[in-house]
C-alpha positions in Angstrom: -7.3 48.6 -2.9 -10.7 50.3 -3.6 -13.2 48.8 -6.0 -12.5 45.2 -7.0 -11.1 44.6 -10.4 -13.3 42.3 -12.6 -11.8 39.9 -15.1 -13.7 37.2 -17.0 -12.4 33.7 -17.6 -14.2 32.8 -20.8 -14.3 30.1 -23.4 -16.8 27.7 -24.9 -18.5 25.0 -22.8 -16.2 22.4 -21.3 -13.0 24.3 -22.4 -11.6 24.3 -18.8 -12.7 27.6 -17.3 -13.6 26.1 -13.9 -10.4 24.1 -13.8 -8.3 27.2 -14.5 -10.1 29.3 -11.9 -9.9 26.6 -9.3 -6.1 26.2 -9.9 -5.5 30.0 -9.9 -7.4 30.7 -6.7 -4.8 29.4 -4.2 -2.0 31.1 -6.2 -3.8 34.4 -6.1 -4.7 34.0 -2.4 -1.0 33.2 -1.7 -0.2 36.6 -3.4 -2.4 38.3 -0.8 -5.5 38.8 -3.0 -9.1 38.3 -1.8 -10.8 36.8 -4.8 -14.5 36.2 -5.4 -15.9 34.2 -8.3 -19.2 34.7 -10.1 -20.4 32.0 -12.4 -22.9 32.4 -15.1 -25.2 29.4 -15.8 -26.9 29.6 -19.2 -29.5 27.1 -17.9 -31.8 27.0 -15.0 -29.8 25.7 -12.1 -30.9 24.2 -8.8 -29.4 26.4 -6.0 -29.9 23.8 -3.3 -29.7 20.0 -3.6 -33.2 18.4 -3.5 -34.0 17.2 -0.1 -32.1 19.9 1.8 -34.2 22.1 4.0 -33.6 25.2 1.9 -34.2 23.1 -1.3 -37.5 21.9 0.1 -38.5 25.5 1.0 -37.8 26.7 -2.6 -39.6 23.7 -4.1 -42.6 24.6 -1.9 -42.7 28.1 -3.3 -40.6 30.3 -1.1 -39.6 33.6 -2.8 -36.2 33.1 -1.2 -34.2 31.3 1.5 -31.0 31.9 3.5 -28.7 29.6 5.3 -25.8 30.5 7.5 -23.4 29.5 10.2 -20.8 31.5 12.0 -18.5 32.1 9.1 -20.5 32.0 5.8 -23.9 32.3 4.4 -25.9 31.8 1.2 -29.0 33.7 0.1 -31.2 32.4 -2.7 -33.8 34.8 -4.2 -36.2 34.4 -7.1 -35.6 37.7 -9.0 -33.9 38.9 -12.1 -30.2 39.6 -11.5 -27.3 41.1 -13.4 -23.5 40.6 -13.0 -23.3 44.3 -11.8 -25.6 43.5 -8.9 -23.6 40.4 -8.0 -20.3 42.2 -8.3 -21.6 44.8 -5.8 -22.1 42.0 -3.3 -18.3 41.6 -3.0 -16.9 45.0 -2.0 -14.2 43.3 0.2 -12.7 41.5 -2.8 -9.6 42.7 -4.6 -10.4 40.7 -7.7 -13.7 39.2 -9.0 -13.4 36.5 -11.6 -16.4 36.0 -13.8 -16.7 32.5 -15.2 -18.2 32.7 -18.7 -19.3 36.1 -20.0 -17.5 35.6 -23.3 -19.5 38.2 -25.2 -19.2 41.0 -22.6 -16.7 43.9 -22.6 -15.0 42.7 -19.4 -11.2 42.1 -19.8 -10.7 38.4 -20.0 -8.6 35.3 -20.2 -10.0 33.0 -22.8 -9.5 29.2 -22.5 -9.2 27.5 -25.9 -8.7 23.8 -25.5 -7.9 21.9 -28.7 -10.3 19.0 -28.2 -13.2 21.4 -27.7 -12.5 24.5 -29.9 -9.8 25.8 -32.3 -10.1 29.6 -31.9 -11.2 32.2 -29.4 -14.8 33.3 -29.6 -14.5 36.5 -27.5 -14.0 40.0 -28.9 -10.2 40.2 -29.4 -10.2 43.7 -28.0 -11.2 42.3 -24.6 -8.6 39.6 -24.4 -5.8 39.9 -21.8 -4.5 36.5 -22.9 -5.3 33.2 -24.5 -4.8 30.1 -22.3 -4.5 27.2 -24.7 -2.9 23.9 -25.6 -2.8 24.9 -29.3 -0.2 26.8 -31.3 -2.3 29.9 -31.4 -0.8 33.4 -31.9 -2.7 36.6 -32.1 -1.0 40.0 -32.5 -0.5 41.8 -29.2 -2.2 39.0 -27.1 -0.1 36.7 -25.0 -0.6 33.0 -25.3 -0.3 31.1 -22.1 0.0 27.3 -21.7 -3.1 25.4 -20.6 -2.3 23.3 -17.5 0.1 25.9 -16.1 -2.1 28.1 -13.9 0.9 29.9 -12.5 1.4 31.6 -15.9 -2.2 32.8 -15.9 -2.1 33.9 -12.2 1.2 35.8 -12.9 -0.4 37.6 -15.8 -3.4 38.6 -13.6 -1.1 39.8 -10.8 0.8 41.9 -13.4 -2.4 43.3 -14.8 -3.7 44.1 -11.3 -0.4 45.9 -10.4 -0.6 48.0 -13.6 -4.2 48.9 -12.9 -3.5 49.9 -9.3 -0.6 52.1 -10.5 -2.7 53.6 -13.2 -5.5 54.5 -10.7 -3.2 55.6 -7.9 
């Protein structure tokens, strides 16, 4: 397919971004896509559980660690990083989903869950669709039902097809 398409799944904290991505992943894989996910953490996260060998190495001051087996690996480095750098780590992907990134120009699905928020917070010009359990309607922006990941996956599949056609 060439360069992976990048789409953010945005929303305020605890709106259901992870749940939506997790539910869409098997649907997108079933459609033949290789999907990578990059999550932004606004806080300092612990890359390895305390007590693991790599966690112990980092706690002892290692500048980085790596762990691998025959089919996967993880590299942890202490250095500034951007989403562009991380996106470049997945050239084999057809689609990269960014979790978070609500204030970026990436095209996005925004999750608006009624018990957490009442309106989107992203720039409306970047929205591919709202995924919500509210009666929200914005001109030119589809509203998809929260809890029905197939609708969001279908929208992404349609978007990918249009982008592939546009760049062919």
